[in-house]
Structure formats: structure tokens, C-alpha cells
N, C-alpha and C positions, 0 to 999 in steps of 0.2 A: 415244650413247645413240640413239635415233629417240624421237622425239617425238610420241607421237599425242593426244596434247589437242590440243583446238580453243579457242577464244578462251570463257570460260567462260559469259561474260555472255552471247553469243550461242546458248550451247547451253541455259542453265538457260533463256533466253527463247522457246528453236524448241522446247521440250520439253512432248508433247502425249499426252492420254489417248491411247488405242487404245481404238475400240469396233469388232464384229462384229454383225452381222444374215442374217437369214435374211430375202429377199426374194420368196422362193416359197408362202408360205405366212402367214394373217392370221389369227392368233388374237383379235386387238381385246385385250383386258383378261384375258385367261385367264393369261397370262404375266409382267403387270406386277406387281412388289411394290411396292406402298404406301411400306414403311418403307425401301425402295434405290431413289432416285429416277432416272430415268435421263438426268434434267438436273441433275447435283449442283451446290447453289453453294459457292463457296470457301470460306465459312463451316464448313459440313457435311464438306466434304474436311480442312482444317484442323484442325478437332473429332477426326476419326476419327484421322489422322493422330498427334495431342498423346495420344491416350488408348494407344496402342502403347506410350508411353515408360514405362508404368506396368509393363511386360512384363520390361523392361529395370531399370529402378532396384530392381524390387523382386525380380529373379531371387535363387531361392536358390544354383544352383550355381557362382557366381565367389564366395561368399563361403565357400562350402566352399573353393574353390583356395586362397583367404588366409587360410583358417582360423579366421575370426571365428566360426564355427558350428559343432558336430558333428553327425553325425546320431544317432536313437537306435535303436531296434531292429532299423532298416532300413539298413546303413553302405554302401550301393554307389554314392551319390552321393561321399562322401567319398572311395573309394577311384579313384573316376573312371570310373564304369559309362558313362557315356555319349560314345560316340565320336563320331559324325557329328551333326551339325545342319545347317538348313535355314534358308537364308537367305529363299528364295521368297514369304516373310510380311512379311519388311523393304523389298521389292522392291513388294509391293503398296502398302506404305506411303508409298516414296518416288513411285509413280506420282499416289498423292493429293496428294503436295504438287508434284510436278511438273502437276498440273489446277489447282490454284492459282495457279503461276505462269502455268500456259498462260491462261488465263480472265483474267486479270487485264492482261496484253498482246498480246491480240488485240484488234484494233479491235472487230470482230465482237462483243465481250464483255465489253470493259472498261469501258466506260460502266453497264452494270448491274453491273459486280462492284463499283461503287463502294457499293453500299449496305452491302459489308462492310470498309468504311476503304477511306484510299488504292490506289491501285493500286500504287503502288511502295512501299507499309509489307507490303502481302501479301504482295509476290512475297517483300521484305526478310524478313521472318518466315520464308517457307517454304522459302526457302536456307537459310536457317542451321540449321532444324531438319532440312535435307535433308541440311547436312555434319554435322551432329552426329551422326545418323544411319550416314552413310557410312562416317565415323572409326571411331565402334563398332563398324561390321564388320568394317572392315581389323583392326583389332586385333584381332578374333575368328578370323580365318579367313587374313587375310595379302590376298593377292593376292584380288581379286574385279571381275566385269563391274563400268567405272565410264563409259568413256567412250562405248564403244558399249551400254551398257544402256539399257534400256526406249523399244526401237527397236519394240518391236511388230514386227509381220510383216516390216517392212524390213529387220530383225538380228535371225532367233531364234537363230543361234550367236554372243554377245557374246565378245571377247577378255575376258581376266582380266588386268587392269591389274595394275603392278608399285605396291607400296608407294611408290616415290618417289614415280610418276606419277601416283598419289593426291593424297598430301600437297601437291605440288605445283597440283593442281586446285580441292582444296577450299578451298586458301588465295585462292584467286584467286575461288573460290565468295562466301567470307565477305568478302573486301576489298571485292566488289561489292556484296552487300547490304548493308553498311553504310554505304556511299557512296550509298546509293539511299533511303535515313530518310529522312521528312521531316515538315513538321509538321502531318500531317494525322491521320485518325484511324486508330488502331492498329485490327488486324484483329478482327472479329467471328469468334467460332467460337474463338477463342482463350483457354481457362479456366485455362491456367495462368497467363499473367501478364496475364490480361485484359485485353488491347489495348495495355497501357505498353510503349511502343515505346522508353522509356530501359532497360526489361529486357530487353526484345530486344536494344539494344545492348550491356548490359553480359552477355550470353549469347552474344552472337558474338567479342567480344572475351575474356571470359573463354576461350571455347571456343580462340580462337587462341593465347591467351597458354600454354596447357595443351598444345595439339598441338605450339607452337616446341619448348618444352620436351624433347619428347619429340625432337626432332631434335637433341638437345645430344650425340652420338656420330655418328648417321647423316649428319646436314648441318647441324654446329653454325655455318657461315655464315650458310643462310638462317633456321635456328632465333634465332641472336642479333635477328637484322632485322624476321623476324615478330616477336618475343618485345617490342620495344622498341616498335613500331606499338601493340602493344596494352599497353603499360603507362602506368597513369592511366586506362585505358577500362574494366577489370575491375570483378569486385567490388569494393564501396571499404568493408565495413561489416558483420556481422551479421545487418541489418535487411534486405542486398542479397541474401541467399545465395537460390540458386534451387534450389526444392524442385520436386515434383509432388504437388499438392493433392488430398488425397482429402475424401470426404464420410461423415457418420454414414449410409451407405446401401449395402446388401446387393453394390447392381450397381457401386458406385463409390467402397470403402471400402479402406483401407491392406489390401496382401493377406497382410501375415504376422499380423494379425490376424485376419483369415479364416481361416489355416494354424492357427492355435488356438482359436480360439472356431467361431461361427457361417461358412461350417454345416458347417467340417469337425471341427471339436473332437477335435483331435488333439495330442499331444504329442511332434513328432518330431524339434525342433531343440533343443539345448542351445547355451549359449555354449562353446568348444571351449577345452581343456586350457591349448594353446598361447597362445590371447589373455591367458585368466585369469594365467596364470602370469610374464606379460611384466609384467602391470598388476600384480600384486602384488608383483613386481620385490622390493627389498630390505625390503618388509613383512611382514606376515603375514596368511593369509585372511581374518582379520577387519580387518584394518587394513592395506589394501593400500597400495601406495606411491603410486601413481597415483591420485588422487582420483576421476578421471572414470570409474572402474568401479564408483562408488556408482550413477552413473545409468546406465553401460550395461546394467548386469547386476543379476539378484535376486537376493539371498544364497538359497546351496542351503540352509540350516538354519536352526534360531531362533537359534542362537547368533550369527549373523552372517557364517557362513563362505562365501566367492565358493570356490567348487571345480567345475572344468571338466570337462566331457565329455572322456575321450580321443578324440584324433582317430582319424578312419581307421579305426576301430572298431567291433562292435556295443556298444551302451549299452541294455543292455534296460532298467535300473532308472534311467532318464530321471531321473524326479523326485528322485533324488540328486543331481543338479545343478543348475548356476543354469542360468536360463534369460534370454535378451534382456529387457530392462526392461520392466515391466508398462506402463512409458508408451510402446511403440510395440507392443507384441504383444496387449494388452487397449485398443486405441486406433484405430478406427476413421477418424479422420480425422490420425492422426499424417504428419507428413509425409515424404515419404523423398527426399534431397536431392540433384539432379544437378550443381552446383558448390558451393564456400563459401568463406569468405572466407580460413577458414584453410589452405586449398590453394591459395588464388592469394596470399597472403604466402609459404607455403613456398616457392611458385614462384621467388616474388622475391627467397628470400633462394638459393636453389641458383643463380638467377642471379645473381645478387653475384659469390657464392662463384665461379661459370664466369669470371666477368670481362665478361658481358654489359653489364652497368651500375655504376654507381657508386654504389648503393645499399648499404648496412650489412648484412653477413648475419647478423651477429650478432644483432644486433635485430630484423631481422624473424622471425627464428626464435624469439624471445623473444615477438615480437609473436602469432606464428603458434597457437604454443602456449595464448597466454593466448585469442585466440579458440576455439581448439577448448573450452577450458575454459568461457567464458561461452556457448557455442553449446550445452553440457552443464548448464549450470546451478551450475556449481563456484563454491563463494565464494571471494570476492579473498583472502582469506589462505593457504587451502589450495593454490591457484594460483600464488602468488607462491612459497610452499615450495619446491614442486615445480621450477616453473622455475630458481630460485636451486639448486637439487641436480642438475638435469642441464644444464649448461650446453653451449654452441654447442661442436661440436668436429671440425665441417667435412659434408661432403657425407652421410657415413655417419649421423649423430645425424638429420638431416634424412629420411634415409627409414626411420626406426624411427618419430620422429613421427610424419611423414605417414599411417602405417600405422597408427599409435593412432586419426589424428584421421578417415579415411576410414572407420572403424567400421560396416557395413552397406550400404557402396557399393561393392558389392561387383565389379560389372566396372570402373569406376575405378581402385579399390584394387588388382586384378590388373595392370591395364596398368604403373600407378607401380612394382607390386613386379617384374615382368618388367623394366622397365627399368633399376633399380636393379640386380638381380641379377648382372651383369655386372663392376660392380666395387666397387659403393659400400652393399651391400645388408647390414643390420644386423639384420636380419629373419630369423631362423632356424627356417624354417618345416621340421617332419619330413613326411621321406618315408613314406607307412601302409605295416605290413608285407604287407599285400594292393595289388595296384593291377591293375585292368581294365582294360579297352579296348587294351592294350598300350600302356599309360603306364609308362613307366621313371623317372619323377619327378615333381612338381607340373607342370600341364601347360602348356605356353607356347605352345598354339593352342588351337583346336579344329576338328575335318575338317569338310570338307563332307558333304554331304547323301550317302546312300547310291546315291541315283541321280544324283549330277551327272556324272561319267563318262560314262553310257548318253545324258544327255540333251545334251550340249555336249563329245563325248568331245575332238575335237583341239583345243578350248581348254582343257579340263581338265588334258588331259594334257601340253600347254605350260606351265600354270601349275604341274602340280608338279614337272615339270622344273627348271624355273628355280628354284621355292622350298626346295623339299626333298619326302620322304614326305610325304604326307595322312593323318599322325596326329596324335595329342597331345604328338609329343617335339619336332617340327622350330619351332626358333628363327627367328622373324619375322626381315626383314631391320630395322627400325627398333631392335630390339633386341638388335643381334650387339654 
């Protein structure tokens, strides 16, 4: 197979911002936007890039795909009403991150950039975040521009790389970033981890571990190697859970709170009947088997009944159903998780089951459930009873418990659900009776923007020919 990847350390250091200008007319300050400086600092570029993560971790659509939530009066989202999704905004964010890398690696700007932390640590943080965004993109669309992307006028028609090449390249990027972290100051402008490079290191290794496990079918040799490199360096406790922090400010608060309270004051989402019924399990609507339901949702009645809204249907009487816990939808500062300790433990349990490590899958599975229970504030006695009643029985049990533990982590859960779908999925999601946008089942991917074929026709056609139809149904290479 032709390898179009170039050495990633060279690629990311060479990345640069592309500027355009008009040389014939001088309007002095007329076109100067003081809120968008023409000479951005690494700190402002990193802050802007990090702000974009809120749209990803707080997105509603993937939470529909994995059926944590149902729509109210307008059911189109749960019926897969959106076919085309544009990645252009994400490439703008990647341009910001490449700007951080360029400013800290260019001899002319590296010294002045030291005001924002050590050059190496700024490059490392930007590279890890870049890898996270790019992996999220290939999990949504499959083939995307990668090795030829963001070259400005030097290449306005970039090819769409295969997922295999993208994963190979991203592992190189992450390894490079982790290798250059030094003892200097972390980046200013980093409001997610506040410049703490130990958290950036945990982020990079956790991302590497999760990505490695996603290769369990597609390339288990590489997956096992990358997984073991990350083992011992990923999130090590619930105290290390990685999350997007929100403020008690309408411009920077939890998007779930915005959907239910100011400024929208709507009640368009309820917890789905699929999720509620699974967690009620062998219990009852007032005494569910899984004690996490008390912390994840609100009872629908004064009697304490948990009632899920029928998925994929119009639910006009929305107040008759259980809503997401008030700790999330009524709390401006409720964090939304990027990666958690529970997910890491489930990954380690699965790796042990696959024979990638010599760890104890059974013990790790129980530890993972316990970490999820602790994350959601469940009492020790209730957690112990639940774990005893739900013993480890292989990867199928991991697939179910991971789905529960990733509640409201829509894109992350959707990726894992698709990965287990081929052979080991114990979560039986329903197919809505009404399907929109040509969907035939729960979406396997999101389609490119409606203009993608016009803007870069040859590359687009090549990608579709190699990957499959540009619709919601095509299974991506990594999930085959």
C-alpha cells in the first residue's frame, strides 16, 4: 500500500498559518477588527481551539444515536434527519493549533512565544489536541484530508486519506508530543487543564490507549503495541477524569443548561425509554436495578417512577417522562467529560481479555463499574450489590457496562457502540419506525457536506469510491 505519510514531527513543525492580503489599497484602520488581532499569540489560538471542544462533548445528535435521550415534540433528530455534516469549522480550529506549533517552532517567533510557556510544552499540547480533533473527525466521516490538509494555496484540493493512514499518522503525532514534554511552564491560554502538563500527558496517553483498542479488529498488532506503550500513563483515578470546565456565565456555561433554562427555556429532550429500561433491568420503575439511574435521571412522577420517552417518536407530552438529572440540566458549571477513569479501566479489561496484557480482566471490569458508580455518586453498598449481581462474562458485558458509563458522552459512546457492533455488542438499540435522510439503521457515519463534491471533486470521488457511498449507512474501515 502506498504510504503517503511524511514524518509527522516534520509535518507539524512545518505547519503554518496562511495569510492573504490586499496590496493595492490602504484603508488604514478601517478593516482592523480589534477583537481579532492580525498577530495572534499562541495563547489566544489555543484558547480558541479549546473552546471548540464544547460543541463536540456537548453535542445532542450522537447522544441520540446511542439512544441515551429522546426528542420531544420534534423527533427528526432521533430519526436521523441530518445527512450532511461539514468539517470546515474543524479545519479552522486545526489551523489555530498549527499556528501554535508554528509560532513556537519558528526561530523568528519562538523566543517571544516563551511568554506563553515553554516552546516544547506549547507544541506538545497543540499536537495532542490536534490529534484528538482529527481522530474525532475520522470517526465521524471516515476518510478526510490529513497529510495534504491545511496547506493553503499550495494545495487547495487535498486528497482524503484512508483511516489506516490517519491512525498511523496520529500515533506518530501523539508519540512525538509526549516525547517533547519538558519541565517548563505549561501553555497559557489553556483553560481546560490550566497549563498542567501532567494532565496533558494523561490526555495524550489516554487518547492513545482508546485509539489503540479501536484497532482490535482492523490492526490488532499495532493496537496491542500502542496500547501497552500507553498502559500505566493514562488516567489513574476519578480525580484525573478529563472534562471540559464550564462557568456560571451565559457565554461559557454548560450547553445542556442552556437548552433547558436561559436562554432557550425549552424541554426538547428526555431520557430515552431504551436507556431507562436497561437500567431498570430486573428492578422496577421505582426501584431500578442499576443505582446509577437515580443520579443520571429524574423520576417522572411524584411516586418516583422512572419513565423513558419512546425513542424515535414524537413525544408531545414531554413532561410525562424522565429528564436528564438536574445536576446537569440545571447546573451552568456541570462538567462534560472527555475521558474518564472508568473508560480506561474498561479498556484495560478488554485488552486483558484479548491477551494484549497480563492484567486480570475480571478484576478490572469490576473496578471499572466501581469507578463509574463513584463518578455518579452511588453509595458503596449499592455499588457492591450491583457488581455482585452482574459478574464479568466477557467482552459482551464490557460493551454494555461501558455504554452505561459513557452516558452523555455521545460521540465517544457512538464510536464504542459501533466498534462492538460487529461481534460483541450487548446493547440492543432500536431502529425507529420512521427513518430520514436515507438511513436504513442506526447511523454508521455522517456524510460529508453537501458541497464537498463540488469543492474538491476528484478527491471526494476517490474517497467515496474507496470507502463506500456517502451516506449514513456505510461502515467505516475501523469498524468492519
